[in-house]
ROKEMAR-531555 format. One line per field, with one value per residue: x negated, y, z negated of N, C-alpha, C, CB in turn. Coordinates in Angstrom, 3 decimals, padded with zeros to 6 digits. Atoms other than C-alpha are relative to their C-alpha. Glycine has a CB too. Layout:
// residues N
n_xx	(X_...)
n_yy	(Y_...)
n_zz	(Z_...)
ca_xx	(X_...)
ca_yy	(Y_...)
ca_zz	(Z_...)
c_xx	(X_...)
c_yy	(Y_...)
c_zz	(Z_...)
cb_xx	(X_...)
cb_yy	(Y_...)
cb_zz	(Z_...)
END
This chain:
// residues 212
n_xx	(-000.109_-001.359_-000.078_-001.359_-000.067_-001.291_000.154_-001.215_-000.471_000.741_-000.969_-001.338_-000.475_001.026_000.241_001.070_000.669_000.953_000.594_001.247_000.398_-000.703_000.316_-000.710_-001.428_-000.123_000.125_-001.227_-001.062_000.246_-000.278_-001.447_-000.573_000.225_-000.930_-001.365_-000.185_000.308_001.367_000.639_-000.961_000.262_000.971_000.643_000.610_000.764_-000.640_000.868_-000.104_-000.398_-000.193_-001.391_-000.331_-001.270_-000.540_-001.355_-000.783_-001.335_-000.940_-000.847_000.771_000.319_001.292_000.209_001.386_000.129_001.345_000.278_001.378_000.992_-000.072_-001.331_-000.638_-001.118_-000.783_-000.856_-000.827_000.431_-000.467_000.886_001.287_-000.158_-000.107_001.315_000.860_-000.394_000.418_001.460_000.306_-000.159_001.051_001.282_000.267_000.148_001.343_-000.107_-001.385_-000.414_-001.326_-000.577_-000.810_-000.685_000.461_-000.494_000.975_000.961_000.067_-001.219_000.280_001.320_000.494_001.133_000.601_001.148_000.931_-000.443_000.609_001.328_-000.017_-000.064_-000.907_-000.098_001.304_000.267_-000.891_000.115_-001.032_-001.195_-000.872_000.510_-000.308_-001.394_-000.111_000.352_-001.141_-001.270_-001.191_-000.699_-001.440_-000.685_000.702_000.996_-000.732_000.106_-000.798_000.642_-000.908_000.325_-000.397_000.375_000.119_000.139_000.426_-000.894_000.690_-000.136_000.205_-001.157_-000.072_-001.253_000.411_-001.076_000.283_-000.606_-000.449_000.845_000.234_000.716_001.392_000.480_-000.375_-001.397_-000.071_000.506_-001.005_-001.030_000.574_-000.031_-001.398_-000.416_000.696_-000.829_-001.002_000.408_000.586_001.073_000.937_000.692_000.993_000.333_001.038_-000.598_-000.354_000.875_-000.427_000.539_-000.240_-000.373_-000.154_-001.245_000.110_001.156_-000.366_000.779_-000.041_000.422_-000.111_-001.275_-000.021_-000.671_-000.518_000.307)
n_yy	(-000.582_-000.374_-000.850_-000.332_-001.134_-000.645_-001.403_-000.800_-000.755_000.433_000.207_-000.361_000.639_000.703_001.166_000.972_000.129_001.100_-000.316_000.690_000.206_001.156_001.225_-000.074_000.236_001.441_000.658_-000.277_000.843_001.382_000.065_-000.124_001.279_000.929_-000.379_000.310_001.449_000.530_000.526_-000.887_-000.626_-001.443_-000.563_-001.193_-000.913_-001.045_-001.303_-001.163_-000.319_001.237_001.136_000.363_001.419_000.298_001.252_000.376_000.305_000.549_-000.864_-000.845_-001.200_000.098_-000.617_-000.975_-000.297_-000.418_000.101_001.093_-000.146_000.243_-001.008_-000.127_001.261_-000.039_001.219_000.157_001.193_000.818_-000.657_-001.129_000.521_000.449_-001.210_-000.640_000.832_-000.201_-001.332_-000.017_000.794_-000.906_-001.006_000.651_000.046_-001.378_-000.546_-000.801_-000.339_000.253_000.531_-000.430_000.931_-000.695_000.359_-000.832_-000.143_-001.094_-000.512_000.151_000.739_000.601_-000.211_000.843_-000.736_000.627_-000.826_-001.388_-000.780_000.481_000.949_-000.743_-001.100_-001.015_-000.642_-000.866_-001.146_-000.688_000.264_000.703_-000.947_-000.227_001.199_-000.080_-000.870_000.722_000.355_-000.344_000.391_-001.082_-000.026_-000.954_-001.271_000.021_-000.029_001.324_001.088_001.303_001.015_001.380_000.958_001.403_000.636_001.456_000.547_001.048_000.795_-000.407_-001.439_-000.738_-000.243_-000.504_-001.174_-000.620_-001.217_000.200_-001.278_-001.184_-000.393_-001.262_000.230_001.367_000.741_000.393_001.018_001.253_000.478_000.648_001.268_000.945_000.403_000.897_001.281_000.976_000.526_001.004_-000.569_-000.923_000.669_001.040_-000.656_-001.262_-000.730_-000.683_-001.385_-001.070_-001.354_-001.004_-001.392_-000.870_-001.404_-000.592_-001.079_000.314_000.831_001.225_000.353_-001.296_-000.012_000.479_001.444_000.357_001.367_000.703)
n_zz	(001.335_000.357_001.184_000.411_000.909_000.219_-000.341_000.144_-001.165_-001.185_-001.081_000.412_001.236_000.763_-000.847_000.172_-001.294_-000.185_-001.297_-000.271_-001.380_-000.567_000.743_001.267_-000.227_-000.247_001.308_000.735_-000.553_000.441_001.434_000.176_-000.412_001.104_001.070_-000.403_000.002_001.316_000.083_000.974_000.920_000.019_-000.942_000.544_-000.966_000.686_-000.049_000.168_001.423_000.675_-000.888_-000.255_000.068_-000.660_000.526_-000.388_001.186_-000.193_000.710_-000.848_-000.332_-001.427_-000.285_001.065_000.359_001.389_000.562_000.916_000.517_-001.047_-001.057_-000.588_-000.372_-000.949_000.175_-001.178_-000.183_-001.134_-001.230_-000.267_-000.437_-001.389_-000.820_-000.047_-000.840_-001.397_-000.420_-000.118_-001.194_-001.135_000.056_-000.288_-001.436_-000.485_000.200_001.213_000.307_001.370_000.245_001.262_000.782_001.084_001.334_001.093_001.074_-000.089_-001.379_-000.799_-001.217_-000.218_-001.361_-000.366_-001.112_-000.665_-000.782_-000.041_001.070_000.417_001.117_001.258_-000.351_001.048_000.140_-001.145_000.045_001.278_000.989_-000.464_-000.691_-001.347_-000.764_-000.422_-001.156_-001.212_-000.827_000.634_-000.743_-000.679_000.281_-000.850_000.115_-001.065_-001.256_-000.594_000.544_-000.138_-000.522_000.361_-001.027_000.145_-001.312_000.072_-001.284_-000.471_-001.000_-001.407_-000.118_000.472_001.439_000.570_000.752_000.761_000.751_001.312_000.531_-000.120_001.388_000.184_000.390_-000.187_001.200_-000.144_-001.059_000.557_000.945_-000.814_-000.475_001.113_000.192_-001.074_000.104_000.702_-000.916_-000.984_-001.209_000.392_000.899_-000.762_-000.856_000.674_-000.734_-001.140_000.302_-000.479_000.349_-000.919_000.372_-001.112_000.323_-000.466_-001.006_-000.845_-001.147_-000.140_-001.420_-000.546_-001.457_-000.508_-000.268_-001.234_-000.050_-001.258)
ca_xx	(-013.800_-010.542_-009.694_-006.611_-005.540_-002.541_-002.165_000.341_002.397_000.578_002.534_005.515_005.696_003.681_002.016_000.049_-002.439_-004.232_-006.715_-009.644_-011.457_-010.224_-012.051_-010.519_-006.995_-007.515_-008.696_-005.598_-003.287_-004.911_-004.657_-001.009_-000.210_-001.768_000.303_003.512_002.957_001.941_-001.663_-002.853_-001.201_-002.838_-004.771_-007.281_-008.254_-010.979_-009.582_-011.067_-009.853_-008.142_-008.284_-005.018_-003.556_-000.826_001.418_004.539_007.285_010.442_012.000_014.613_011.978_011.790_008.777_007.378_004.083_003.066_-000.025_-001.566_-004.751_-006.505_-005.503_-002.524_-000.085_002.117_004.791_006.644_009.520_009.012_011.072_008.885_005.738_007.054_007.958_004.535_002.743_004.746_003.995_000.273_000.247_001.616_-000.947_-003.765_-003.370_-003.376_-006.601_-005.459_-002.290_-000.259_002.819_005.168_006.710_009.293_008.327_009.543_007.793_004.633_005.025_007.803_006.025_003.143_001.081_-001.162_-003.583_-006.083_-009.082_-007.583_-009.448_-013.051_-013.937_-014.467_-011.416_-011.113_-014.858_-014.931_-012.017_-012.817_-009.800_-006.564_-004.675_-006.978_-006.484_-002.776_-003.487_-004.743_-002.235_000.663_004.131_005.763_009.386_011.994_009.918_007.360_010.092_010.064_012.175_011.245_012.943_013.022_013.140_013.176_012.013_012.356_010.528_013.007_010.406_010.009_008.941_012.264_012.819_015.850_015.324_017.454_017.401_018.000_018.209_016.748_015.174_013.672_010.416_008.273_009.012_012.771_012.252_010.210_012.838_015.378_013.038_012.800_016.603_016.992_014.560_017.252_019.374_019.213_017.156_015.191_013.725_012.817_010.832_009.488_006.631_009.117_009.667_008.212_008.404_007.950_007.632_009.379_009.020_012.261_012.846_010.194_010.654_009.572_010.524_008.687_009.423_012.356_013.311_014.467_016.402_015.691)
ca_yy	(014.338_015.018_017.732_018.732_021.856_023.674_027.150_029.867_031.414_029.409_029.447_030.958_028.837_027.300_024.430_021.268_021.360_018.188_018.914_017.300_016.338_013.617_010.866_012.058_012.045_008.495_007.420_009.079_007.205_003.863_004.609_005.715_002.490_000.522_002.489_001.997_-001.767_-002.119_-003.071_-000.056_001.510_004.971_007.147_009.725_012.758_015.147_018.564_022.036_022.606_019.380_015.929_014.755_011.356_010.003_007.302_005.422_005.162_003.085_005.781_008.197_010.690_011.351_013.659_015.594_017.300_017.636_018.007_015.124_014.694_013.490_016.475_016.735_013.865_013.542_010.981_009.626_007.277_004.427_006.349_009.451_007.357_005.734_009.181_010.590_007.660_008.149_011.869_011.344_008.643_011.209_013.744_011.230_011.142_014.958_016.938_019.272_020.389_019.887_018.174_019.093_016.956_018.207_018.235_019.560_020.494_022.580_023.052_023.417_021.745_019.419_020.365_017.706_019.441_018.079_020.067_023.477_024.566_024.399_021.725_024.255_026.367_028.107_028.748_030.244_032.586_033.474_033.758_031.806_034.938_035.434_031.817_032.518_035.050_032.398_031.915_033.849_032.776_034.972_036.002_038.233_041.135_040.068_040.232_036.472_033.353_029.682_026.946_023.366_020.708_016.939_014.954_011.181_009.414_007.287_005.868_006.326_009.916_010.896_012.419_013.117_016.667_018.255_021.837_021.383_025.066_028.569_029.924_033.098_031.481_028.403_027.384_027.385_025.395_022.794_022.614_021.785_019.117_017.496_017.531_015.773_013.001_011.370_010.653_007.725_008.397_011.287_009.108_006.464_008.979_011.594_012.473_013.853_017.188_020.393_023.957_026.800_030.500_032.974_036.738_038.667_041.120_039.379_037.952_034.303_033.982_036.713_035.735_034.840_031.351_029.604_026.424_023.787)
ca_zz	(000.766_-001.046_-003.581_-005.556_-007.404_-008.811_-007.306_-008.135_-005.323_-002.654_000.634_-001.135_-004.304_-007.122_-005.306_-005.875_-003.002_-001.933_000.829_002.550_005.711_008.116_006.212_002.937_004.382_005.671_002.221_000.748_003.105_002.205_-001.523_-001.237_000.587_-002.270_-004.783_-002.826_-002.707_-006.329_-005.549_-007.592_-010.622_-010.424_-008.008_-009.205_-007.113_-008.230_-009.090_-008.965_-012.542_-013.630_-012.073_-010.521_-011.382_-009.093_-010.528_-009.443_-012.042_-012.261_-014.436_-013.100_-011.926_-008.203_-008.159_-011.124_-011.968_-015.601_-017.753_-019.656_-021.712_-018.559_-016.407_-014.050_-013.511_-010.437_-011.299_-008.252_-007.629_-005.179_-002.610_-002.969_-002.633_000.557_001.925_001.033_002.638_005.855_005.966_005.367_008.058_010.505_009.336_009.766_013.551_013.858_014.205_011.434_009.686_006.545_005.151_002.303_-000.447_-002.947_-006.624_-009.975_-013.195_-012.881_-009.107_-006.550_-003.657_-002.835_000.211_001.713_004.073_006.587_007.860_006.993_003.841_002.592_000.039_-002.744_-002.027_-005.385_-005.600_-002.115_-002.876_-006.481_-008.772_-008.565_-007.562_-004.599_-003.553_-003.378_-000.645_001.805_004.624_003.053_004.041_006.640_006.155_007.684_006.358_008.949_011.606_012.168_011.672_011.410_013.442_012.166_014.888_014.863_017.866_018.328_021.142_023.124_025.470_029.227_028.627_027.054_023.607_021.441_020.174_017.448_016.182_012.448_011.510_011.483_008.274_006.880_005.708_006.254_002.664_003.338_006.540_004.677_001.949_004.659_006.056_002.643_002.307_005.660_004.711_002.582_005.677_008.063_011.153_009.678_006.922_009.532_011.597_009.128_011.456_013.996_012.222_013.644_012.334_014.807_014.037_016.327_016.191_016.430_019.304_021.374_024.894_025.072_028.721_030.615_034.239_036.441_037.699_040.818_041.609_044.238)
c_xx	(001.421_-000.028_001.465_-000.042_001.412_-000.180_001.336_000.303_-000.821_001.001_001.431_000.509_-001.194_-000.180_-001.111_-000.593_-000.987_-000.590_-001.327_-000.298_000.706_-000.265_000.752_001.479_000.261_-000.099_001.273_001.127_-000.147_000.365_001.500_000.714_-000.158_000.913_001.424_000.292_-000.384_-001.375_-000.819_001.075_-000.167_-001.001_-000.555_-000.645_-000.729_000.670_-000.977_000.016_000.296_000.110_001.491_000.133_001.375_000.459_001.407_000.736_001.352_001.060_000.754_-000.676_-000.410_-001.396_-000.214_-001.493_-000.031_-001.450_-000.082_-001.406_-001.072_-000.010_001.422_000.512_001.141_000.700_001.016_000.879_-000.556_000.403_-000.893_-001.361_000.064_000.056_-001.363_-000.961_000.314_-000.459_-001.506_-000.447_000.143_-001.083_-001.342_-000.342_-000.154_-001.430_-000.061_001.477_000.323_001.425_000.458_000.802_000.632_-000.491_000.643_-001.081_-000.896_-000.088_001.335_-000.235_-001.405_-000.363_-001.207_-000.569_-001.238_-000.773_000.466_-000.731_-001.378_000.104_000.145_000.856_000.021_-001.318_-000.256_000.844_-000.138_001.132_001.192_000.929_-000.476_000.219_001.411_000.178_-000.376_001.268_001.336_001.177_000.638_001.486_000.642_-000.634_-001.088_000.665_-000.098_000.976_-000.723_001.042_-000.506_000.591_-000.296_000.041_-000.271_-000.302_000.901_-000.662_000.254_-000.103_001.162_-000.039_001.398_-000.378_001.207_-000.514_000.744_000.547_-001.015_-000.108_-000.878_-001.449_-000.370_000.373_001.442_000.166_-000.482_000.946_001.122_-000.499_000.071_001.424_000.434_-000.627_000.806_000.981_-000.601_-000.495_-001.158_-001.016_-000.773_-001.101_-000.392_-001.047_000.572_000.367_-001.052_000.602_-000.699_000.385_000.303_000.149_001.319_-000.276_-001.223_000.459_-000.909_000.087_-000.238_000.169_001.413_-000.023_000.667_000.427_-000.319_001.096)
c_yy	(000.480_000.790_000.251_001.180_000.550_001.498_000.723_000.754_-000.302_-000.421_000.109_-000.618_-000.564_-001.375_-000.889_-000.221_-001.158_000.185_-000.731_-000.079_-001.243_-001.301_-000.028_-000.286_-001.475_-000.782_000.190_-000.889_-001.451_-000.159_000.107_-001.288_-001.034_000.299_-000.428_-001.494_-000.651_-000.604_000.805_000.605_001.512_000.360_001.278_000.802_001.086_001.347_001.125_000.481_-001.246_-001.113_-000.295_-001.509_-000.202_-001.373_-000.233_-000.437_-000.576_000.839_000.889_001.350_-000.110_000.532_001.119_000.159_000.508_-000.123_-001.181_000.199_-000.190_001.019_000.198_-001.382_000.268_-001.347_-000.089_-001.225_-000.795_000.650_001.174_-000.482_-000.498_001.198_000.664_-000.785_000.212_001.359_000.073_-000.840_000.851_001.045_-000.585_000.037_001.395_000.477_000.859_000.282_-000.300_-000.536_000.436_-001.139_000.789_-000.502_000.936_000.090_001.204_000.615_-000.244_-000.822_-000.598_000.252_-000.907_000.568_-000.733_001.038_001.450_000.890_-000.554_-000.889_000.709_001.240_001.085_000.746_000.987_001.260_000.805_-000.384_-000.702_000.935_000.246_-001.222_000.065_000.876_-000.695_-000.414_000.324_-000.370_001.219_-000.090_000.999_001.387_000.111_-000.042_-001.340_-000.960_-001.313_-001.033_-001.383_-000.939_-001.416_-000.645_-001.497_-000.520_-001.179_-000.937_000.513_001.506_000.841_000.151_000.478_001.139_000.641_001.278_-000.116_001.311_001.095_000.627_001.248_-000.181_-001.442_-000.866_-000.480_-001.081_-001.350_-000.573_-000.718_-001.347_-001.064_-000.484_-001.029_-001.383_-001.062_-000.698_-000.993_000.675_000.906_-000.699_-001.104_000.570_001.347_000.822_000.807_001.450_000.977_001.337_000.984_001.388_000.816_001.429_000.509_001.122_-000.171_-000.922_-001.228_-000.574_001.288_000.097_-000.402_-001.514_-000.215_-001.447_-000.608_-000.995)
c_zz	(-000.240_-001.291_-000.334_-000.958_-000.077_000.185_-000.122_001.283_001.248_001.068_-000.526_-001.289_-000.762_000.634_-000.536_001.380_-000.050_001.381_000.182_001.478_000.538_-000.752_-001.331_000.146_000.300_-001.302_-000.830_000.498_-000.458_-001.478_-000.276_000.386_-001.107_-001.179_000.329_-000.084_-001.324_-000.143_-001.000_-000.895_-000.056_001.085_-000.597_001.121_-000.783_000.184_-000.223_-001.450_-000.821_001.027_000.131_-000.035_000.616_-000.457_000.542_-001.251_000.383_-000.697_000.988_000.247_001.459_000.302_-001.006_-000.280_-001.433_-000.434_-000.953_-000.538_001.063_001.120_000.464_000.380_000.964_-000.096_001.131_-000.126_001.172_001.325_000.367_000.485_001.438_000.949_000.164_000.883_001.483_000.515_000.186_001.198_001.256_000.055_000.412_001.484_000.602_-000.247_-001.256_-000.248_-001.445_-000.041_-001.390_-000.643_-001.139_-001.355_-001.014_-001.070_000.206_001.395_000.688_001.252_-000.067_001.452_000.191_001.295_000.532_000.797_000.143_-001.007_-000.342_-001.226_-001.337_000.204_-001.059_-000.151_001.132_-000.037_-001.285_-000.925_000.620_000.758_001.417_000.873_000.548_001.230_001.298_000.721_-000.670_000.887_000.644_-000.295_000.939_-000.115_001.059_001.371_000.726_-000.673_000.294_000.403_-000.398_001.043_-000.468_001.369_-000.184_001.395_000.376_000.986_001.396_000.172_-000.474_-001.515_-000.377_-000.937_-000.683_-000.660_-001.322_-000.551_000.209_-001.390_-000.078_-000.404_000.291_-001.197_000.084_001.065_-000.514_-001.039_000.745_000.520_-001.089_-000.267_001.039_-000.130_-000.742_000.938_000.991_001.279_-000.342_-000.904_000.714_000.881_-000.601_000.737_001.154_-000.244_000.524_-000.409_000.929_-000.474_001.250_-000.510_000.561_000.990_000.882_001.118_000.056_001.409_000.758_001.510_000.408_000.179_001.351_-000.057_001.342_000.308)
cb_xx	(-000.998_000.904_-000.756_000.698_-000.965_000.571_-000.566_-000.135_-000.043_-000.983_-000.218_000.903_001.038_000.385_-000.340_000.516_-000.724_000.682_-000.205_000.035_-001.542_-000.394_-001.524_-000.191_000.517_-001.083_-001.223_000.388_-000.011_-001.486_-000.752_000.541_-000.662_-001.454_-000.046_000.253_-000.804_000.987_-000.680_-000.826_-000.155_-000.523_000.646_-001.050_001.075_-001.447_001.093_000.435_001.085_001.344_-000.763_000.485_-000.038_-000.134_000.013_-000.002_000.180_000.057_-000.740_001.392_-001.257_001.034_-000.070_000.749_-000.628_000.916_-000.390_000.154_-000.236_000.223_-000.878_-000.023_000.511_-000.486_000.707_-000.843_001.501_000.599_001.449_-000.162_-000.456_001.277_000.999_-000.579_000.165_001.519_000.451_-000.657_000.922_001.339_-000.093_000.026_001.114_001.021_-000.431_-000.821_000.951_-000.114_000.014_000.892_-000.860_001.521_-001.550_001.327_-000.840_-001.355_-001.159_000.549_000.147_-000.013_-000.371_000.423_-000.375_000.459_-000.190_001.483_000.900_-000.939_-001.269_-001.424_001.404_000.402_-001.106_000.253_001.419_-000.019_000.443_000.739_000.070_-001.483_-000.176_000.853_-000.859_-000.875_-000.058_000.044_001.006_-000.255_000.294_001.483_-000.603_-000.934_-000.523_-001.440_001.447_-000.705_000.133_000.532_-000.722_000.939_-001.133_001.289_-001.491_001.210_000.415_001.327_-000.289_001.289_-001.064_000.814_-000.698_000.562_000.424_-001.019_000.308_000.581_-000.650_000.694_-000.225_-001.521_-000.195_000.856_-000.836_-001.370_000.566_000.411_-001.463_-000.585_000.918_-000.359_-001.320_000.760_000.669_001.171_001.046_000.585_000.743_000.990_000.549_-000.487_-001.045_001.203_000.175_-000.195_-000.312_000.506_-001.218_001.317_-001.182_000.819_-000.056_-001.154_-000.093_000.471_001.374_-001.441_-001.047_000.339_000.754_-000.903_001.517_-001.369)
cb_yy	(001.162_-001.244_001.342_-001.218_001.092_-000.327_000.150_000.982_001.491_-001.171_-001.375_-000.343_-001.129_-000.116_000.442_-001.353_001.316_-001.428_001.514_-001.375_-000.137_-000.172_-000.110_001.349_000.879_-000.474_000.554_001.477_000.069_-000.393_001.114_001.165_-000.500_000.052_001.511_000.497_-000.616_-001.002_000.024_001.120_-000.583_000.449_000.272_-000.380_000.621_000.053_000.078_001.137_001.050_000.181_-001.242_000.562_-000.523_000.058_000.016_-001.132_001.248_-001.428_000.863_000.206_000.163_000.763_000.539_-000.425_001.044_-000.835_001.301_-001.392_-000.991_-001.331_-000.391_000.938_-000.751_000.300_-000.025_-000.093_000.378_-001.415_000.478_000.864_-001.121_-000.860_000.990_000.138_-001.483_-000.128_001.042_-000.524_-001.235_000.671_000.592_-001.442_-000.745_000.949_000.822_001.332_-000.753_001.275_-001.547_001.233_-001.206_-000.186_000.063_-000.573_-001.247_-000.488_-000.678_001.357_000.911_-001.550_001.511_-001.520_001.430_-001.149_-000.605_000.064_000.005_001.183_-000.843_000.386_-000.525_-000.641_-001.049_-000.746_-000.455_001.503_001.290_-000.629_001.316_000.358_-001.247_000.527_001.206_-001.231_-001.465_001.486_-000.709_-000.047_000.368_000.060_000.156_-001.197_001.122_-000.529_-000.001_-000.416_000.115_-000.349_000.290_-000.744_000.668_-000.672_-000.441_000.607_-001.438_-000.484_000.339_-000.695_001.036_-001.140_001.014_-000.982_001.297_-000.599_-000.126_001.025_-001.149_000.828_000.328_-000.015_000.866_001.215_000.427_000.211_001.170_000.908_000.200_000.643_001.223_000.598_000.197_000.678_001.139_-000.955_000.767_001.236_-000.577_-000.765_000.186_-000.282_-000.965_-000.725_000.181_-000.074_000.326_-000.238_000.591_-000.485_000.820_000.522_001.364_-000.659_000.811_-001.033_-000.682_000.259_-000.949_000.685_-000.793_000.249_-000.033_-000.719)
cb_zz	(-000.177_-000.136_000.223_-000.658_000.438_-001.419_001.416_-001.169_-000.291_-000.338_000.664_001.050_000.312_-001.523_001.401_-000.647_000.384_-000.162_000.141_-000.582_000.119_001.439_-000.243_-000.617_001.157_000.983_-000.769_000.130_001.533_000.233_-000.740_000.827_001.295_-000.445_-000.238_001.411_001.110_-000.354_001.387_000.712_-001.400_-001.384_001.399_-001.063_000.971_000.517_-001.012_000.943_-000.233_-000.760_-000.519_001.359_-001.471_001.558_-001.545_001.081_-000.859_-000.505_-001.043_-000.653_-000.937_000.826_001.472_-001.282_000.976_-000.917_-000.725_000.699_-001.111_000.580_001.177_001.237_-001.247_001.484_-001.392_001.268_000.240_-000.101_-000.160_-001.253_-000.921_000.151_-000.625_-001.410_-000.370_000.148_-001.014_-001.300_000.084_-000.053_-001.398_-000.481_000.712_-000.699_001.218_000.117_000.912_-000.836_000.135_000.215_-000.545_000.117_-000.091_-000.591_-000.112_-000.414_000.800_000.380_001.235_-000.339_000.261_000.163_-000.443_000.924_001.378_-000.253_-001.245_-000.290_000.002_-000.501_000.212_-001.335_-000.038_001.292_000.158_000.202_-000.659_-001.178_-000.762_-000.041_-000.860_-001.130_-000.190_-000.320_000.340_-000.330_-000.918_001.519_-001.495_-000.362_-001.398_-000.170_000.891_-000.111_000.601_-001.316_001.545_-001.421_001.330_-000.996_000.842_-000.581_-000.052_000.626_-000.098_000.563_001.397_000.433_-000.437_-000.760_000.921_-001.063_000.797_-000.974_-001.457_001.054_-000.778_-001.027_-001.498_000.215_-001.245_000.348_001.221_-000.614_-000.832_001.178_000.450_-001.263_000.065_001.342_-000.689_-001.127_000.749_000.317_000.798_-000.717_-001.199_000.855_001.440_-001.393_000.526_000.420_-001.504_001.551_-001.497_001.440_-000.755_000.673_000.546_-001.179_-000.685_-000.829_001.324_-001.006_000.415_-000.356_000.642_001.323_-001.137_001.208_-000.259_-000.078)
END
């Protein structure tokens, strides 16, 4: 099952949330692939308030959310659709989690989530404002920072790991991830990004060490 909704101040910003169970995320990946290759012209996802229509456009619009008579419209460029398909493909193999895509218009970010929220999210929480309280974004006020890593499997058990940056919130870290996706290497392996939260003034190595 797959659902979509527009939520205010969700994980730090106005967000288009697309969420579902593992089967729903697989269906989403297949549908996005069809959109990216021109097999389908639109994708409809049932919404908690308004249905969401995803379309690919040749116009100079990278990623925009707007209202239409049929509900919400997410208009994507071909590059954004390819990026979204790659991110959802990476999410498909995970047991749970979420990915972010940049967007303008009615929302600042798209969050595609797998096995993290109930099917009737808004109904289970009540009002839209209460939905915004689910999983609030931590910041420096919470005495924490967020590290953005990228890891590329080189084979033979070796990886090429890069620390991209350190940020005050998960939203800022994801914004940096989206910026890096335009560059060679990062766009070829979008599933290699990882965001880790670290509390400040906390020992992460609690023992000594020895050499051999």
